[in-house]
C-alpha positions in Angstrom: 9.1 9.3 14.6 7.9 10.5 11.2 4.3 11.1 10.3 2.8 8.6 7.9 0.9 9.5 4.8 -0.1 8.3 1.4 0.0 10.6 -1.6 -0.9 10.4 -5.3 2.2 11.1 -7.4 0.6 10.7 -10.8 -0.2 8.0 -13.3 -2.1 5.9 -10.8 0.9 5.7 -8.4 0.4 6.1 -4.7 3.4 6.6 -2.5 3.4 5.5 1.2 5.6 7.4 3.6 6.6 6.8 7.3 5.7 4.1 9.8 2.8 1.8 9.1 1.2 0.5 12.3 -2.0 0.4 14.3 -1.7 4.2 15.1 -1.2 5.4 11.5 -3.3 2.8 9.5 -6.8 4.2 10.1 -6.0 7.6 8.5 -3.9 6.0 5.8 -6.7 3.6 5.0 -9.1 6.4 4.5 -6.7 8.5 2.4 -5.7 5.7 0.2 -9.2 4.5 -0.5 -10.2 8.1 -1.6 -7.1 8.4 -3.8 -7.8 5.1 -5.5 -11.4 6.0 -6.1 -10.5 9.4 -7.5 -7.8 8.1 -9.9 -8.6 8.0 -13.6 -5.8 5.5 -14.2 -6.7 1.9 -15.1 -4.0 0.6 -12.7 -2.7 1.5 -9.2 0.9 1.1 -8.2 1.6 1.2 -4.4 5.1 2.5 -3.9 6.5 1.5 -0.6 10.0 2.9 -1.1 9.5 5.6 1.6 8.1 3.3 4.2 10.4 3.5 7.2 9.0 0.6 9.2 5.9 -1.6 9.2 4.0 -4.0 11.3 1.6 -6.6 10.0 -0.9 -3.8 9.9 1.0 -2.3 7.0 0.6 -5.5 5.0 -3.1 -5.5 5.8 -3.3 -1.9 4.6 -1.7 -2.8 1.3 -4.1 -5.7 0.9 -7.0 -3.4 1.5 -5.8 -0.9 -1.1 -5.5 -3.8 -3.6 -9.1 -4.8 -2.8 -10.2 -1.1 -3.3 -8.4 -1.0 -6.7 -10.1 -4.3 -7.7 -13.5 -3.0 -6.6 -12.9 0.0 -8.8 -12.0 -2.2 -11.8 -8.3 -1.4 -11.6 -5.3 -3.6 -11.5 -2.9 -3.1 -8.6 0.7 -3.8 -7.9 3.3 -3.1 -5.2 6.7 -1.5 -5.8 9.7 -1.6 -3.4 8.2 -3.7 -0.6 10.5 -3.2 2.4 12.2 -6.3 3.8 10.2 -6.3 7.1 7.0 -6.3 5.1 8.4 -9.0 2.8 9.2 -11.2 5.8 5.7 -10.7 7.3 4.2 -11.7 3.9 6.3 -14.8 3.8 5.3 -15.9 7.3 1.7 -15.1 6.4 1.8 -17.1 3.2 0.8 -14.1 1.0 4.2 -13.5 -0.7 2.8 -14.2 -4.2 0.3 -11.3 -3.9 3.2 -8.8 -3.6 5.6 -10.3 -6.1 6.9 -7.9 -8.8 5.7 -8.6 -12.3 
């Protein structure tokens, strides 16, 4: 099992790594909120290409990051949403929130 983390990779992009679940989400929530707040970029891109596995908690985490960005006056988008998260979004009826533009 790999350790989960979220890091700023420049230009307003945050990259999520590892397994997103109830054990890792609280620390990720705090890290991501701080990175979004500290970013000077007018937009935030949440890159999920390094997410290994996610429960519905991961989807809730992305939604929280999107709300953080909005509260900071920034646009937010998601890149490379993994299939398991895409399926959860579809069942939950929130697919349009994560669609690529």
